[in-house]
C-alpha positions in Angstrom: -126.1 1.9 27.0 -128.3 3.7 29.9 -125.6 3.4 32.5 -123.3 5.4 30.2 -125.9 8.3 29.2 -125.9 8.4 33.2 -122.0 8.8 33.5 -122.3 11.3 30.4 -124.5 13.6 32.1 -123.0 13.2 35.7 -119.7 14.4 34.0 -121.4 17.0 31.9 -123.2 18.4 35.2 -119.9 18.4 37.5 -118.4 20.2 34.9 -120.8 22.8 34.8 -121.0 22.9 38.7 -116.9 23.4 38.8 -117.3 26.2 35.7 -119.8 27.7 37.8 -117.8 27.6 40.9 -114.8 28.9 39.1 -116.9 32.0 37.6 -118.6 33.0 40.8 -114.6 33.0 42.7 -113.8 35.4 39.7 -116.8 37.8 40.1 -116.7 38.0 43.8 -113.0 39.1 43.5 -111.4 35.9 45.2 -108.1 36.1 42.9 -107.7 40.0 43.0 -104.5 40.1 45.2 -102.9 36.3 45.3 -99.6 37.8 46.2 -101.0 39.5 49.4 -101.6 36.2 51.6 -97.9 35.3 50.5 -96.1 38.5 51.9 -98.6 39.3 54.8 -97.4 36.1 56.3 -93.7 37.7 56.7 -95.2 40.3 58.6 -94.2 40.8 62.4 -97.4 41.0 64.3 -95.7 40.8 67.9 -95.9 44.6 68.2 -99.6 44.8 69.5 -98.7 42.5 72.3 
C-alpha cells in the first residue's frame, strides 16, 4: 500500500506544481494578447533593410 501512497502524493504534488505554473503565467500577463503573435508574423519587416 505504500507504493500507492507514493504515487498518490507524487500525482498531487505534480498537479499542484502545474496549477502554480498556470497561476504564475496568468498573473505575469502571458495570456494578455494571444492574437498579437499570430498577426505579428504576417507583418513585413523588410522595410528596415
